[in-house]
C-alpha positions in Angstrom: -5.0 -30.3 38.1 -7.8 -28.4 36.4 -6.7 -25.1 38.0 -3.1 -25.8 36.8 -4.2 -26.5 33.3 -6.3 -23.3 33.2 -3.2 -21.3 34.4 -1.0 -22.8 31.7 -3.5 -21.9 29.0 -3.9 -18.4 30.4 0.0 -17.7 30.5 0.4 -19.1 26.9 -2.5 -16.8 25.8 -0.6 -13.9 27.2 2.6 -15.0 25.6 1.1 -15.9 22.2 2.2 -12.8 20.4 5.7 -13.1 21.7 5.9 -16.7 20.6 5.5 -15.7 16.8 9.3 -14.9 16.5 12.3 -14.9 18.7 13.9 -11.4 19.7 16.8 -10.4 17.7 19.9 -9.5 19.7 21.3 -6.1 18.7 24.5 -4.6 20.1 24.5 -1.0 21.0 27.4 1.1 19.6 27.8 4.5 21.3 29.3 7.6 19.6 33.0 8.1 20.5 33.4 4.7 22.2 36.3 2.6 20.6 35.5 -0.6 18.9 37.0 -3.8 20.5 37.6 -5.4 17.0 38.2 -2.6 14.6 39.5 -2.8 11.0 41.5 0.5 11.6 43.1 1.5 14.9 40.6 4.0 16.6 43.5 6.4 17.4 44.5 6.8 13.7 42.2 9.8 13.1 40.1 8.3 10.2 36.9 9.6 11.7 35.4 11.8 14.4 32.1 11.3 16.0 29.9 14.2 17.3 27.5 14.9 20.1 23.9 14.6 18.4 20.6 14.1 20.1 18.5 11.5 18.3 15.3 12.9 16.7 12.1 11.1 16.4 10.6 10.2 13.0 7.2 9.2 11.8 8.4 5.9 10.6 11.2 3.5 11.4 12.0 3.0 7.7 13.6 5.9 6.0 14.9 6.3 2.4 18.5 7.4 1.8 17.5 10.5 0.0 15.3 11.9 2.9 16.3 15.6 3.3 17.7 16.1 6.8 18.1 12.3 7.6 21.9 13.1 8.0 23.8 15.9 9.5 26.9 17.6 8.7 29.4 20.2 10.1 31.4 23.0 8.8 34.5 21.3 10.2 36.0 19.3 7.4 37.3 15.8 7.6 34.9 14.1 9.8 36.0 11.0 7.8 39.4 10.8 6.3 38.7 8.8 3.0 42.1 9.2 1.4 43.9 7.8 4.6 41.4 4.8 4.4 42.3 4.3 1.1 45.9 4.3 1.7 45.5 1.9 4.5 43.4 -0.7 2.6 45.8 -0.6 -0.5 49.0 -1.1 1.4 50.5 -4.5 0.9 51.0 -5.0 4.6 47.2 -4.7 5.0 46.3 -7.1 2.2 44.5 -9.5 4.5 42.3 -6.9 6.0 41.6 -5.5 2.6 40.4 -8.9 1.4 38.1 -9.2 4.4 36.9 -5.7 4.2 36.0 -6.1 0.5 34.5 -9.5 1.0 31.9 -8.0 3.6 30.8 -5.4 0.9 30.9 -7.8 -2.0 33.8 -6.3 -3.7 37.0 -7.1 -5.2 40.2 -5.8 -3.6 41.0 -3.8 -6.7 37.6 -2.1 -6.5 38.3 -0.7 -3.2 39.7 2.8 -4.2 36.9 3.4 -6.7 34.3 2.5 -4.2 35.7 4.8 -1.6 35.8 7.6 -3.9 32.1 7.4 -4.5 31.2 7.5 -0.7 30.2 10.6 1.3 30.9 11.3 4.9 28.0 12.4 7.0 26.8 12.2 10.7 23.8 10.2 11.8 20.9 12.2 13.2 18.9 9.2 14.4 19.8 6.0 16.3 20.3 3.8 13.3 20.1 0.0 13.1 22.6 -1.6 10.7 24.6 -4.8 10.0 28.0 -4.1 11.3 31.3 -6.0 11.1 34.2 -6.8 13.5 37.6 -7.9 12.2 38.3 -11.2 13.9 40.9 -13.9 13.1 41.4 -12.5 9.5 37.6 -12.3 8.8 34.9 -9.9 8.7 32.4 -11.2 11.4 28.9 -9.6 11.1 26.7 -8.6 14.0 23.5 -6.5 14.2 24.3 -3.1 15.8 22.4 0.0 16.8 24.5 3.0 16.0 24.0 6.0 18.1 23.2 9.4 16.5 26.3 11.4 16.1 28.4 8.6 14.7 30.2 9.5 11.5 29.7 7.2 8.5 30.2 7.0 4.9 27.1 6.7 2.7 26.9 5.4 -0.8 25.2 6.9 -3.8 21.7 5.8 -2.6 22.3 7.1 0.9 23.1 3.7 2.6 25.5 3.8 5.5 28.5 1.6 4.2 31.5 2.3 6.6 31.8 3.4 10.2 34.5 6.1 9.9 36.4 6.0 13.2 37.2 2.2 12.8 36.7 1.4 9.2 34.3 -1.4 9.8 32.0 -2.1 6.9 28.2 -1.5 7.2 25.2 -3.1 5.5 21.5 -2.7 5.6 19.7 -4.2 8.8 17.2 -6.9 7.9 14.5 -7.9 10.3 11.6 -6.7 12.4 12.6 -3.5 14.2 9.8 -4.3 16.7 11.5 -7.5 17.8 14.8 -6.4 18.7 16.7 -6.7 22.1 19.4 -4.1 22.5 22.4 -4.9 24.8 24.6 -2.1 26.1 28.0 -3.5 27.1 31.8 -3.1 26.7 31.7 0.6 27.5 28.6 1.4 25.5 26.4 2.7 28.1 22.7 3.6 27.4 22.8 7.1 26.2 20.5 10.0 27.1 17.4 10.2 24.7 17.5 6.5 23.8 14.1 5.2 22.8 13.8 1.8 21.2 10.5 2.8 19.5 12.3 5.7 17.5 15.3 3.6 15.9 15.3 3.9 12.1 16.4 1.6 9.2 17.7 3.1 6.1 16.5 1.8 2.7 18.1 2.7 -0.6 16.9 5.8 -2.3 15.0 5.0 -5.7 17.7 6.8 -7.6 21.4 7.5 -7.4 21.9 10.9 -5.7 23.9 13.8 -7.0 24.1 15.6 -3.6 23.0 14.9 -0.1 21.0 17.7 1.8 22.2 17.8 5.4 21.4 19.7 8.6 24.2 21.4 10.3 24.4 19.6 13.6 25.8 22.6 15.4 23.2 25.0 14.0 19.8 23.5 13.0 18.9 26.6 11.0 21.6 26.1 8.5 21.5 23.4 5.9 24.5 21.9 3.9 24.4 20.5 0.3 27.1 18.2 -0.1 27.9 16.6 -3.6 28.2 12.9 -3.5 31.8 11.7 -3.3 33.1 14.9 -1.7 34.2 15.2 1.9 33.1 18.8 2.5 35.3 21.0 0.3 32.5 21.6 -2.3 29.7 22.2 0.4 27.2 24.9 -0.3 24.9 26.6 2.5 21.2 27.2 2.5 18.6 28.6 5.0 16.9 25.6 6.6 14.2 27.9 8.0 13.0 29.0 4.5 9.4 27.8 3.9 8.9 25.2 1.0 5.6 24.6 -0.6 4.1 21.0 -0.7 3.9 20.1 -4.4 0.7 18.6 -5.8 1.1 14.8 -5.6 -2.4 13.3 -5.9 -2.4 10.8 -8.8 1.4 10.2 -8.9 3.1 7.0 -7.9 4.7 6.7 -4.5 8.2 6.6 -6.1 7.5 9.9 -7.9 5.9 11.6 -4.8 9.1 10.7 -2.8 11.4 12.2 -5.3 9.3 15.3 -5.8 9.3 15.9 -2.0 13.1 15.3 -1.8 13.7 17.8 -4.4 11.7 20.3 -2.7 13.5 19.7 0.6 10.6 17.9 2.4 10.5 14.3 3.8 7.9 11.7 3.0 5.9 9.8 5.7 3.2 7.2 4.9 0.2 5.7 7.0 1.4 2.0 6.8 3.9 -0.1 8.6 5.9 -1.1 5.6 7.4 0.9 2.8 4.7 1.2 0.1 5.7 0.1 -3.5 7.0 2.6 -5.8 4.1 2.0 -8.2 1.4 2.7 -5.5 -0.9 5.5 -6.4 -1.0 8.6 -4.1 -4.6 9.7 -3.2 -3.9 12.6 -0.8 -1.2 14.4 1.1 -1.4 15.8 4.7 -0.8 18.9 4.7 -2.2 19.5 1.2 -0.6 20.9 -1.9 0.5 24.5 -1.5 1.2 24.2 2.4 4.5 25.8 3.3 6.7 23.9 5.6 10.4 24.2 6.8 13.2 22.1 5.5 13.1 18.5 6.3 9.3 18.6 7.5 7.5 15.4 6.8 4.5 15.2 4.5 2.1 12.2 5.0 1.0 10.5 1.8 -1.8 8.2 1.6 -1.7 5.6 -1.2 -3.9 3.0 -2.9 -1.8 -0.2 -3.1 -2.1 -1.6 -6.7 -3.6 -5.2 -6.8 -1.2 -8.0 -7.3 -1.3 -9.7 -10.8 -3.4 -12.8 -10.5 -1.5 -16.1 -11.1 -2.7 -18.4 -13.9 -5.1 -21.0 -12.3 -4.1 -24.6 -12.5 -5.7 -26.7 -15.2 -8.4 -29.0 -14.2 -7.4 -32.5 -13.2 -7.1 -34.9 -16.2 -7.3 -32.2 -18.9 -4.7 -31.9 -21.5 -3.0 -28.6 -22.7 -4.9 -26.3 -24.9 -3.4 -25.8 -28.2 -4.3 -24.9 -31.9 -3.5 -28.5 -32.9 -5.7 -31.5 -32.8 -5.4 -33.7 -29.6 -6.5 -37.2 -29.1 -10.2 -37.5 -29.3 -12.0 -37.6 -25.9 -8.8 -36.8 -23.9 -9.5 -33.6 -22.1 -10.0 -30.2 -23.6 -9.9 -30.0 -27.5 -7.8 -27.9 -29.6 -9.9 -24.8 -29.9 -10.5 -22.3 -27.2 -14.3 -22.4 -27.8 -14.5 -25.9 -26.4 -13.2 -24.8 -22.9 -15.7 -25.3 -20.2 -13.9 -23.1 -17.5 -15.4 -19.8 -16.6 -13.7 -16.7 -18.0 -12.6 -15.7 -14.4 -10.4 -18.7 -14.4 -8.6 -18.3 -17.5 -5.2 -16.9 -17.4 -4.9 -13.3 -18.5 -2.3 -11.7 -20.6 0.3 -9.7 -18.9 -0.5 -6.6 -21.1 -4.4 -7.0 -20.5 -6.0 -5.0 -17.6 -7.7 -6.8 -14.8 -11.1 -8.2 -15.8 -10.3 -8.4 -19.5 -10.1 -11.6 -21.5 -6.8 -12.9 -22.7 -5.9 -11.9 -26.4 -4.3 -15.3 -26.7 -5.4 -17.1 -30.1 -5.8 -20.2 -28.1 -8.8 -18.9 -26.0 -12.1 -17.7 -27.5 -14.9 -15.8 -25.7 -17.3 -17.9 -23.6 -20.0 -19.6 -25.7 -18.2 -18.8 -29.0 -18.1 -21.5 -31.4 -15.5 -19.9 -33.5 -12.2 -21.7 -33.5 -8.6 -20.3 -34.1 -8.1 -18.4 -37.1 -6.1 -21.3 -38.7 -9.1 -23.7 -38.3 -11.4 -24.0 -41.3 -15.1 -23.2 -40.3 -17.0 -26.3 -39.1 -19.9 -27.6 -41.2 -23.5 -27.4 -39.8 -24.0 -31.0 -40.7 -24.1 -33.7 -38.0 -20.9 -34.9 -36.5 -18.8 -37.0 -38.8 -17.3 -40.3 -37.7 -14.0 -38.4 -36.8 -15.7 -37.0 -33.7 -16.8 -40.5 -32.4 -15.1 -42.4 -29.8 -12.1 -44.4 -30.9 -14.2 -47.7 -30.9 -15.5 -46.9 -34.3 -13.3 -49.0 -36.6 -14.9 -48.6 -40.0 -16.4 -46.0 -42.2 -19.2 -46.5 -44.8 -18.1 -47.9 -48.0 -17.8 -45.7 -51.1 -20.1 -45.9 -53.9 -17.4 -46.3 -56.3 -15.8 -49.2 -54.4 -12.7 -47.2 -53.4 -11.6 -48.8 -50.1 -12.2 -46.4 -47.1 -9.3 -45.0 -45.3 -7.8 -47.3 -42.6 -9.4 -46.6 -39.2 -7.2 -45.9 -36.3 -6.1 -48.8 -34.1 -8.6 -49.1 -31.3 -5.8 -50.8 -29.2 -3.8 -47.5 -29.1 -6.4 -45.5 -27.1 -8.3 -46.2 -24.0 -11.9 -47.5 -24.5 -14.7 -45.0 -23.9 -17.3 -46.1 -21.4 -19.7 -43.1 -22.0 -21.2 -41.5 -25.0 -19.4 -38.3 -26.0 -21.2 -35.0 -25.1 -23.6 -33.6 -27.6 -21.4 -30.8 -28.4 -19.5 -30.8 -31.8 -16.6 -28.9 -30.5 -14.4 -31.8 -30.1 -14.1 -32.1 -33.8 -10.4 -32.0 -34.7 -9.4 -29.1 -37.0 -8.2 -31.6 -39.5 -11.7 -32.5 -40.6 -12.7 -30.4 -43.5 -15.5 -32.4 -45.1 -19.1 -33.3 -44.6 -20.6 -36.8 -44.4 -20.7 -38.5 -47.8 -23.9 -38.3 -49.7 -25.3 -41.4 -51.0 -24.6 -42.1 -54.7 -21.7 -39.5 -55.1 -19.1 -41.0 -57.1 -15.4 -40.5 -56.3 -15.9 -38.9 -52.9 -14.8 -41.1 -50.3 -15.6 -40.1 -46.7 -12.7 -38.4 -45.1 -11.9 -40.0 -41.8 -8.7 -38.3 -40.9 -7.9 -38.3 -37.3 -5.1 -37.5 -35.0 -2.1 -39.8 -35.1 -2.7 -42.3 -32.3 0.9 -41.7 -31.1 0.3 -37.9 -30.5 0.5 -36.8 -27.0 -1.7 -34.0 -25.6 
């Protein structure tokens, strides 16, 4: 029994990393293979795939404006957008149009304008996406791996949105790319050059694109600039072998560095598994500024991730809120910031103050300061008056002139104090503005104003 127990523990230890999350099933979609549940008939000529060998990339996450992420060809109409538009707006296809629009979170009347903003391209990498079948009048989503060479329509931020040959809507893939299980079935045989470690997921560019820089899939030395929303009739050519200088990026943000590299015709890579935040500061590049590279070459940037803004700490148990008004005597922190006993590092910072600085709030004063808020008169240096005593004090000294003192607060409305108050005078409510009465002074009854007993902290 002991040997069996040891064996079980050993097997669990070996499979511990796999137990953290189940594998995600992904269906392989090969180029040129008809879909079994298309929105459009595959033989209608809406799109034409090409034969493209998938290319490795430094990272599985690629932004939609990466130069050379997509390919093109001099042959026009790899996607027939106008025919797709006529199909989806025909009255006989109203049911499919509703399902198609719902998958992309559109209204049916928005379909023509949406299609006019899309741009046909060819995938140059095996790409993960959320695909949709058309079954029983609905768009049924499933995770898919699209082979390089499949023709797709991309939106203004470079995201694949429609598979051209069948019209099926596409959305970004969500999930861990390292935890996928790709199945090849229904005629989609494993293609040559497939490597699960080299699949990519496209993330939206940080800006809307005006044109997309493509590589001609028939001649890698030729580049194609395609304006967004056009289908090839307005393409311009450029030399993809021309060397491009790496711009100086140290000190810029990751988002700015990505845009500058894309404008220069270079791609961005980074030394982390996840995509750095746009505001992360670039510290260095490899190769450095001034190095000359061909179109689409990757430049690795190193970034210093900015620290997250600290959340305000929870107040100590039993303490009341801090405010500039007077609270019940002896019931938690008093009204002025000078009375707070928490260390400065635990006080919430203003959203505009840099890390390590004190909050500019009027309700908090520097540690050890006895200065109350600006609206509170300065305290007298005399000993504490009866107003700072516990609520058990029920009377004040009689006035020399016989004037009856102000009525004391009702002792029954506040809980009795079991210990003496601390020696600090910081618990004096801001309403008290007078010093203790001097003996023999006429017409100056002691001021015994205190917070209303019904006030809440």
